[in-house]
N, C-alpha and C positions, 0 to 999 in steps of 0.2 A: 071210187073217185067221188068226191063231194062236188055237186054242181049247184050253182045258184045263178039262174039265167045263163049268160054266156061265160061266166067266170068259173074256173075250176082250180082246185089246188094243184092239179098236175101241170098247170101252166108255169109253175115255179121251176127254174132249172134245178137239177139234182143237187148241185153244189150248194144251193140256198136252203135245201130241205134238211132239217136235222131230226134226229130221233126225238120224239116228244118225251118229256119227263112224265112217268106214270106216278101221279100224286094221289095218294089214298087218304081218306079220313080215318082217324083212329079214335073212336069215342070210348074205347075200353082197351085194357091190356090185351084181351083176346083178339080184338080187331087189329091192334097194332101188330101182334105176332103173325096174324093171318096175312096182313099186307106185306110184311117183310118177307115171309116165307114164300109168298106167291109173286115176287118180282117187282114190288113197288120200288121206284127210284127215290121216292120221298114220301113222308107222311106228314099230316098236320093234325094237331091235337089241341084241345082246349084244356085250360087249367080249371080248378074247382070254381074259380071266380072269373068274371070278365069274358066268358065264352058265349057266343051266340047260340051254341048248341047246349042250352041249359038242361035239356032232357037227357043228354048223354051222361054217362058216369063221369067222364072227364078225369083229369089227373091231378094228384097232389104234386107239389114241388119235388118231393122225394121220388115219387114214381116217374115224374118227368125226367129226373136225373138219370134214373136207371134206363129208361127208354132211349134217351139221347146217347148214352154211352154204348148201349147195345147196337143201336143203329149206326153210329159212327164207326164202330169196329167193322161193320159190314159195308161201309161207304154209302150209307143211305142217309139222306138229309131229313132233318126234323124241323118243321115250322111250327111255332107256337101261335095259336090264335088268341089274341086279346082283342076280339072284334065286337065289343059292345061300346056303347056310349058311356063314358066315365062321368059320374056325378062328382061334384066338388067334395062331398064327404067321403069319397072313395080314393082320393088322390094319394093319401099316405099309404094305403094298402096296395095300390097299383105300383107305387114307387118301390115298396118292399118286394113285390114280385119281380120288378125289373132288376133290382139289386141281386136277388137270388138267381135270376136267369143269366146275369153276367157270368157267373161261375160255371153255369151249365153249358154255355155256348151253343144255343140252338142256331141253326143255319139262317133263320129269319124269324121275324115276328110279323104276323098278319094283323093289320089294324083297320078299324073303321073310324075311330074318333080322331078328329083333326087336332084337338088339344093334346091328346096323347102323342100324336105324330110330332107336334112341336116340342113337347117335353123330351121325347126320345132324340130328336135331332139336336137339341141343345145340350142335354145332360148325359145321353147314352149314345154318342155318335158311332160307337163300334158295332151297334146292331144294324143288320140289314133289315130294311122295312119293306114289306109287301103290302100293297093296298088291297084291302078286301073288296069283293064285289059289292059289298054294302056301302062302300064309298061312292058307288054309282059314277065312276069316272068313265067318260066316253069321249072326251076331247083332249087334245094336247093342252089347251088353255087351262083345263081343270088340273092337269098334271103340274103345269107351271105354278098355278095358284097354290097348290098344296106342297110345293117344294120337292116334288118327286121327279121332275124332269130337268136335266138328264142325269140324275144321281145314281143310276144303276139299280133302282128299285124294280122289283117285279110288279107287274100290274095285272090283277085279275080283272079282265075287261067286263064291263057291264054285260050281263048275260044275254040280253036280247039284241045286241048289236048285230047288224047285218054284215054278211061276209064282204060286201062291197065297201062298207065303211071301214072294216078291219084292214082291207087291202090298201086303203088310202093313207094309213098311218105311216109316218116316215120310218124307214128301216135304219136302226142305229145298233151299233155293236155295244154301246155303253149301257143299254137297258133292254129288258126283255118284255115282250107282251105274251100274256098267256090267257087263254079263255078257260072258263070254269066248266068244261064239258061234263065233268062228273055230276055237276048240279043238274044239268039238263037230263042226263041219263037216270039219276036217282030221284029227281024231282025234289031236291032238298036245297038248303042254303048252308053256307059254312058256319 
């Protein structure tokens, strides 16, 4: 049981508690297969460009295609991290990536860049967008400002948010809140 002062997660009725999604980073094909074979419900990975985990091997579009097909055959979700700030001279390249990803059908795209968010919302509305922890969203007002509330987007909450703050967020069925607990455990960022 996790406690923070007088609050505890066990105070939620059983009917409101859901099995958490086990989300694993996959910086290499080896990490991807390890995550899948060891029970991950979802994986997230970066492409060769526009990934905040630049030190990871990351994935080409061709390898991402293979990974997504393999995962989907096993009912495992794949999130693609395009979680860097996009420069003006990179717009054509990121659009090419988005066009390629349309055919691959990842389960979501994890974003940091607000301009890219706007581009996806206007030109690629079929994509589910997840806000990266690097967007540093920690209030409903920031969600509204970024056009993510209440659109069904997953929100990776600002990692240092207190449990009492999390508990005050409105409960909605149309969108989900998720904390990036793996970052705390691994001491890494996505």
